[in-house]
N, C-alpha and C positions, 0 to 999 in steps of 0.2 A: 702702794702695798704696805709701806711702813706705817702710814697713818691708820690704815685699816687694822694692822696688827696691834697698834696701841689701843684702838677702840675695842678690839677683841679682848685685850687685857682688862680694860675698864669694865667691859660687859661681864667678864669673868668675875671681877671684884664685886660688882653689884649682885651677881648671883650668889657669891659666897656670903654676902651680907644678909641676903634674904634667907639663906639656909640657916645662919646663926640665929636670926630673929625667930625662926619657927622651930628651933631645936626642941625635941621632946614631944612635938605634936603628932597626932595619929596620921595626919596626911603624909608625913614623912615616910612612915612605914608602908602606907598604901602605895606610894610612888616608887617603892623599891622594886627592883627587877624580880619578877615572880619566881624565875628559875633559881634564884640565889638560895632559896630555902631548900631546894632539892639538889643542890650541888652542881647545877648546870651552869656552865660559863656563859657570861654575857656575850652577845654577838660582836660587840666591839672588842672584847678580849680575844675572841676567835680570829677576827681580822688582824689584830695586832700580832698574834702568834704566827699567822700565815705570812704576814709581811716579813717578820723576823726570819722565818725559814727561807723565804725566797731571797732575801738579802744575803743571808749566809751562803746559800748555794751559788748565787751570782758572784759573790766575793771570791769564793774558791775557784770558780770558772775563770774569772779575770786574772787571778794570780797564775793559774796554770797556763793560760793562753796569752798572757801579757797584753790584755786588751786595754784600750785607752779609757779615760774617765768619762768620755761622752756617753758610754753605755749606761751610765747611771740614769739617764733621762727616762729609759723604759720603765725601770723600777719606780722612779719617783712619780712618773705620770700615772702608773697603775694605782699607786697609793692615793694620788689626788682624786682620781675617778671614783675610788672606793669612798673617799670622804664626801664627794659630791652626791653619791647615792644614785639610785635609778628611780626616776619619778616623772613628774609632769614634763620636764624639758625633753627627756628622751622620747616620751610618748607623743609629744607634739611633733618632734622631728620625724618620728616613725610614720606618722600620718602623711606629712609633707613628702618625704622620700618615697613612701609607699605609692602615692599618686604619680610620682615620676616613673616608678617602676611599672605601674599600671599603664601609663602612657606607652611604654615600650611594648608591653604585652598587647595592647590594642593595635599598635602599628603593625605587629606581625600578622594580623588577620585582615587588615584593611584591603590590601591589594587582592587577596584571594576572594574576598566577598564582593568587591566592586567590579572585578574583571568581567564576569559574564554580562553585565550591563554596559560597562565602559567599552568593551570590544565592539558592541553593536552601535553604541552611541557615536563612537569616533572611528568606526570602520577599521578596527585594528586587525591586522592579519595574524595568522597563527605564529609566524616567525617573530613579529613585533610583540605579540602577547607573551611569548617566552622570554624575550629580551627584557620586558618590564619587570617580571618577577626576578630575573637574574640580577639586573642592575640595582634593584632595591636592596638585595642582600649584599651586593658588592659595596654599596654606599654605607650600609651599616657596618660592614667589616672595616672599611677605611675610617669611619667615624669612631669606632671603638679604639682603634690604634692611635689616631691623632689626639682625640680628647683625653684618652687615658694618659697619654704621655704629657700633655700640656697641664693636666690637673696636678701633677707632682711639682710643677714649677710656677703655675699661676694661681693655684688654689682650687679646692674641691668645689666650693660654693659658686665661685665665679664661673668656672667652666660648665658646671651643671646649668646655671642660668643661661649661658650662651647656647648650650645644647637644646634646651627646651624652647628658647626663643626662636632658634632657627627652625625647629620642627613646627612650631605654631605658625610662623610666617609662611613657610612654603607649603604646609598642609592647606592653609587657607587659600593660597593662590591656586593650588591644584584643583580646588573645588570649582573654579571658574575657567580653567583652561579648556578651550574648545577644540584645540588641535592635539594630536597625539604627541608631537615633539615637545610642546610646552608641558604637557601633563607628565611626560617621562622625566623632563628636567626638574620639575618641581618635586616630584616624588623622590628623585635621586637626592636632592638637597635636603628634603625632609628626613630621609633615611640617614644621611650623614650626620644630622643633628641628633636624632633619637638614638643612633648607634652608640653614642658616648655615655648614655645615662647609666647603663648597668655597671661598668667599672667604677664610676664615680659614686653612685648611690651606696654600694656596699662598703667601699672604703670610707666614705664620709660618715656613715652611721657607725661603723665599727670603732672609729676613733672617739666616739662619745660613750662607749660601753666598757665596763669593767670586765675582767677576764671571766668571772663565773656567770656573767649574763650574756656573753658575746654569742656563743653558739646558738642558744635558744632564740634570742631575739633577732638575730640575722635570719634564722629559719622562718620565724613568723613573718619577717619582711618579705620573704620569697612568695608568700601567699598572694601578694598584690599582683604578681604576674598572672596568677590564676584568675583573679578578679578582672584583669584586663581582658582575658579570653571570654569570660562570661559576659562582660559588658558589651564587647564587640559583637558576639553572637546574638545576644538578645536584641540589641539595637538594630542590627542588620535585618533580623527577622521582622522587627516591628516597623521598619522604615522603607527598606528597598523595594519590597513587592507592592507597595501602595503607590501606584502611578499618579494618583490624583494629588499627592502631596507635593509634586514638583512645581516649579515656577517657570513660566514661559515669558521671556522678555522679547517679544517680537517673534518672527518666524525663524530667524537665524541663531538665536541665543536661547538655549534651553538649559535650565537647571533641574535635572531629573533627580529622583530621590536618592540615587547612589551618591550624588554630590552632597546632598543634605546629610547623608550618613557620614561622610568624611568630616563635615563640620561638627557633628555631634561627637565624633571620635576625638576631637581636639580638647574636650572638656577636662579630662584628667591632666593633660599637660598644662593647661591654663591654670588650673587649681594649684598644681605643684609650683608653677612659676610665681604665682602670687604669694604662696606660702614661703618660698625661699627668700623673698625680699625681707621677711621678718626674722630669718634664721641667721645665726652668726657663722663665720668661717670655722673650719676645724682648728681647734687650738693646737693640735698636734702638728698640723701643717705650719702654723706660725712658729712653733718652737723649733721645728726642723730647719726653718729658714732664719733663725736668730731674732725673731720678733717677739721678745719676751713679754713686753707690757701688754700688747694686744691679746696674746694668749692668756695672760693672767686675768684680764678683764672678762674674757669669755668664760673661763673656768669659774670665776666668782659668780657670774650670771647663772651658770648651770647649778652651782651649789645653792645659791639663794633661792632660785626658782623651785628646786626640788624640796628643800627643807621647809620653805614657806608653805608649799602645798600640803606637806605632811603635818602641818600644825606646829612646827618648831622653828619659827622665824628668828628665835634668839641664837640659833647656831651661827657661829662666825667662821668665815673662811680664813683660816690662820696661816695659809701658805704665803710666804713673803718673797721667796726666791726659787726659781726653777732652773735646772741645768739646761743650757742650750749649746748645741754644737757650734764649732767655729765655721764662719762663712766668709773666708777671706776672698774667695773667688767672686762672690756676689758683691762684696764691697768694692773690689777692683772694677767690676762692671759698672757699678753706680758712679764711681769717680769718672770713668771714661764717658759715661752717658751724660754727664753734666756739662760737657764741653761741646763746642761747635754749634751749628744751626739746629733748628728743630728737626729738620729732615735727617741730618746726620745723627742726632741723638736717637731718633726713631729707628734708623738703620742699625746703629750699634746695639740697641736694646734687643731688637728682634733677631739680629744675627747671632748674638750671644745666647738668646733664648733657644734658638734652633740648635745651636751647638750643644748646649746643656741637655736638651731633650735627646739628641742623638747619642750623647755620651751616656745618658741614663739608660737608653735602650740597649746599648752595647754592653753596659755593665751587668745586664741580666745573664750574660754568658760567663761571668766570673766563676772561678773554680768552686766556690762555696755554694753557688746557686745553680750551676749548670746541670748537674745530674737530676736533682729533684725537679728543676724546671722542665727538663726534657720529659721526665715521667709524667708530670702534671699535664704538659701539653698533649701527650699521647692519650691520656685519659679523657681530657676535654674533647679531643678530636674524635675518638671512638664513640663517645657518648653522643656528640652532636651529629655524627654521621648516621648512626642508627636511628636516633630520635627524630631528626628532621626528615630523613629519608622515609621512614614509616609514616610521618605526619603528612607527607605528600601521597604516599601509597594508599592510605586508608580512604580518603575522600575520592581519589581517582578510581580506586577499585569499586567503590559504591556506584560511581557514575557509570563505570563499565558494565556492572551488573544491571543497572537500570537500562542501559543501551541494549544489552543482549535481550533483556525481557521485552523491550519495546520492539526490537527487530523480529523477535519470534512471533509477534502479532501483526506483522505487516501484511497488507492485502495486495495480491497480485492480479492485475487486469491485463489480459493478453489479447491483442487484435480485436479490441472492442471498437465499434463504430457508433458514434453519437452524433445525431444530426438534428439541428434546430431545437436544441435543448437549452433551458435557462438554469444555470448552476447558481442557486441562491443559498447553498449550504456549504459548510466547511469541508475541505478535503484533508484528511489526516492519515499519515503513515501508510502511504500507498505507492505502488510502482505500476506504471502504465507503459506497456511495451507494444510497439507497432500498432498504436491506435490511430483512429481517424476521427477528427472533430471538425464538423462542417456546419457553418452558420450557427455556432453556439455562442452563448453569452455567459461570461463569468463576471458577476457584478457584486460588489460590496461583500466579499467573502474573505476567509482566511485559509491559506493553503500551508500546511505544516508537514515537513518531512515527506514531501511528495516528489517523485522523480518520473519525468516523461522521457522515454527512450525511443528513438527511431519512430517518432509519431508525426502525424500530419495535422496542422492547424490551418484551415482554409476558411476565409471570410468569417473569422471569429472576432469577438469584441470583449476586451478585458477592461474593467473599470473599478477603481478603488479596491484593488486586490492587494492584500497584505500577505507576504510569503515569508516563511522561516524555514531554512534548510531545504529549500525547494529549487530544483534544477530542470532545465530543458536541455537534454543532451542528444546531439545528432538528430535534431528534429528539423522539419521543413515548415516554415512559417510563411503563408501566402495571404496577401490582401487582408491582413489582420491589424487591428488597432489596439494599442495599449495606452490607456488613459489613467494617469495618476496611479501607476502600478509599479511595484519594484519586482524585477524579474532577473534571473541569472541564466545566461545561455552559454552552452559549451558546444562548440563545433556545429552550430546550427546554420541552416541556409535560409536567408531572408529574401523574400520576393515581394516587393511592394508592401513592406511592413511599416506601420506608422506608430511613432511614440509621441504622445502628447502629455505635457506636464509630468514627466517622469519624476518619481520621488527621489529627492537628493539625500545623499548620505546613506546610512544603514537603518533598516527598520528595527526599532527597539520595542520588544514585546516583553514587558515585565512579568506577565503571568506565565510565560513559557520559559524565560531565561533564568528565573530565580527559583530554584528548587529549595523549598524550606527544609528538606531533609538534610541538606548540607549545613544549614545553620544549626539544626538540631544536633547533628553529629559533632560539630565544633563545640557546642554548648555542653553536651554530655562529656566530651573528652576533657574539657577544662574542669568541669565539676568533679570528674573522677579523681582528680589530683588532690581533692580536699583531704581524704584520709591520710594519704602519704605526707602531705604538708604538716598535718597535725602531729602524726607520729614522729616525723623527723625532728620537729621542734622540741617535742617532749623528751626525746632520747638522744639528741645531738650531744649533749654534755654528759650523759650517763654512760653510753656505750662507745662514744667517740666518733670522730669524723670518718676514719678509715673503714670501720665496720659498716657504717651507714652507706658509704659510697660503694664499697666492694659488694656488700650484701644486696643492695638495691640493683646494681648492674647485673649481677649473676642471676637474681630472681627474674629480672626483666628478660634476660637472655633465654631462660627456660620458657617464659610466657610467649616468646616469638614463635616457638614450635606449635603452639595452639592455633596459629594463623593458618596452618595447613588444613584445619578443619573448617575454615570460613567459606562455606558454600552458599551462603545467603547474605543479604544486606544486614539482617539482624545479627548474624554471627560476627560479621566484620565489626559492627558497632560495639558489640559486647567485648570482643578481644582488644579493640582499640582502648576502651575504658580500662580494661585490666592492665594493659601495657602502660598507660599513662599513670595509673595509680601506683604501680610498682617502681617506675623509673624516676618519679619526681624527687624522691628522697636523695637520689644520687646527685641531681642538679643542686639541691640545697647544700649537700655536703661539699660539693666542689666549690661553690661560691664562698662558703665559710672558710675552708682550708686555704683557698687562694689568698684571701685577705690576711690570714695569719702567718703564712710561710714567709712572705716578703717583708723587708724592712720598710718603714714609713716613707723614706725618700724614693723608693722604687715601687711602692704598692700599687698605685693607680696605673703606672706604666706597664707593670707585669700583668695586671688584670686586663688591661686594654689589649695587650698582645695575645693573651690566652682567649679573650672573648672574640678577637678578630679571627683567631684560629678556629674557634667554634663556628663562626659565620662561613668560613671557607669550607669547613666540613659539611655544613648545611647545604651549601651550593652543590658540592660534589655528590652528596647523598641524594638530594632532590633530583638531580639530572639522571643519575644511575637508576634509581628506583623507578622513576617514571617511564624509563625505556622498556620495562618488563611488564607493564600493565597490559593485560590481554594476551600475553605470551606465556608466562610461567610465574608461579608464586614461589617456587623453590629457591631460585637464585636470590631474590630480595630477602627472603626469610633467612637463608644461610648467611648472607652478608651481615644482616643485623645481628644474628646470633654470634658470629665470629667476632665482630667488633665489640659487642657488649661483654662477651666472655674474656677477651684479651684485656680490655680496659678494666674490668672488675678485678682480674688477677693482678694486673700491674698496680692497681690502686693500693694493694696491701704493702707495696714498697714505699709508699709515701710516709713522711714523718707524722707522728701523732702530735697535734698542736693543741690538745685540750687544755693543758696546763701552761701554755706558752704565753708570755707577755708580749704585746705588740712591740717589736724591736724598733 
């Protein structure tokens, strides 16, 4: 730093010499700041005045509260980030971290999109199907808490690389898992990895932003979650229904298109992982941990990258010393860690790391953070409860309406007798009661949503029959042969029935099990958040985080009442888009204010705890709202309204952090 400072002085001398040599030339007048003639202050003068005002205010606050000198780091770091400017470095990091956030957005849709196919491919029961969705959210909740806490001690970049690597590895393995147990385990591990991305991404990016850019650019970053939803919906529609795109490796090993879809969903995480290799650690993290020289080198890199891209490579990074807090505890740990065997050193390091992490978590209950942390946690919970609850309710309600419409068209056959007939056409949406089928042939046909009740099948022959949602209930089967046929029997009497080459596993019918309406609903829901994302980014710094959060939640609460008018699939889709469009601004505001409220040493930990709370609320909301599908709309709508209204009103009690420097 000292050498660089002297070079900066030499560079300044050369610049003065050039100015003297060209004194009196017209170029000098042309290069003058244009606003000077109109009495408008130069932007550098405005920044200097703002710095002086902040420094004076903080000086008075320190004198009044007898605060230690370490607090100077916040003001000094803000001044350095203003000198570094906002440019190429931040935009590069924006893209890399955006892809990581996009990976999280994609992962939230993967299970829902592949489940209709996976449950048939791996014979997943309804109970196990529910467990899969539940455990994925549980794993993301645990991941948010664990990785958020570790990022404050191990570093933002390092932990984010671990998160994305875990997600990529186990997502890849889940593509080839043939059994439900392995698939569940791999998706759980993948969720544990991707669950840590959100707390780290926002903290990491915020620590490279100056105060007047922070709210807007963190809000722009939120748009990548929307891109993740669009990407997942579009690729699911383009890949999963196309059965011919699958790969067959023998008769026992099938890679169907839903597995290919999971592979394609890994691309954002892979891109982010590769990009992070070329990104530096957060200099604020280094400074908080007493690593001055490493932080200085990164800040210089940011400064030089930005000003070189702006066509001013002659600007010199003049900072020579940065205030760093004392880290006596860390030094003691390093001393202890240098003794003993390698195993002992590993044990000491990780034991103390765990101890520090737990102390950091417990410190969130400190008196100065307790009340605002509680308010913030309640707002997070109410928002996630209503948002994720309705996110489950919307597609399930559409499916229920489709089912009701389908059931209304069912054909009923009562006491029919069919003898010596060859069925060579598909049977769809029918109920056959007390029928008699004698010497009949069912060959190379598809039977979908058909139920045979109290019927007799005598001397019949079934060959190459593919059935979906088809049952034989309380039937009598006499002298009948089933060849290469999948059938489901409930309390049936078998008399000399023969089963030859029965189909193993579950029948997978992509054309019937993958309704493109669900993909379209998800795509439109994600796209509907675009206006809210843009408006929140443009006005986050103008009207403040509190008004954005409170206003968005209260408007969303009003929108929930419109769901009482959703008597058709089109109405449900319309009101879903309206709800997503109005509620997304609250999410953006919550993520911005969470970064700004907590000090750097606890920022990722607090964000991880709050994001874990969000996942817990999502689990509770999803379970509760799903219970009322087909029963009543009033209770889910009332619950969503009450949660949003309470959260929106409580948000007004949160502190305004627009003008707050990252402590």
